[in-house]
C-alpha positions, 0 to 999 in steps of 0.5 A: 541288843542281843541280836546283834550278838546272836548274828555274830556267834552264828556267822562265826560258827557259819551257819545260815539263817535258814539253819539255825531256825529249822533246828529251832522250829521256827521259821526264816523271817521269825529269827530274823526279827531276833537277830535285828532287835525286832522282836523280844527274846523270850528266856526259853528262846535264848535257852533253844538259841544257845545250845543250837550255836554251842554257847552259854545262855550268858555268853548271849547276855554278857558284854562280854566277848563269847568265848568260841571253840572251833576246834581242839587248840593244837597250837597250829597256825588254823587254830590262830587264824580263827582267834584272829576272825573272832577278835576281829568279829567282837570288835565290830559288835562292841563298836555297834554296841557302842553306837547303840549305847549311844543313841540310846542315851541320845533317846533317853536324854530327850525324854528327860528333857520333855518331862523337865520341860513339863514341869 
């Protein structure tokens, strides 16, 4: 579940998977498995990823949008463009999170049905 948010933050920062993986000291394909939720995200790795992406670990774990500062906000039109990009990207992330939630609820309902049928 956290992989999508990590990917979104990485892309908003303009980092490649290769760049982040190199900073973490891991292979790109290992990092890719983190972003695609194919591997468990350990606390130590979460902290390292947060450092590389320049966010707090709770920004990744929280269901709330991460606040990403690209530059000092001097009220320029360029700053507003960054904010609009962040909002659009986080909307996509939330839509995917909702879809994943619905899939998980469906999966759990099937398990419950099977357990009740065995009684």
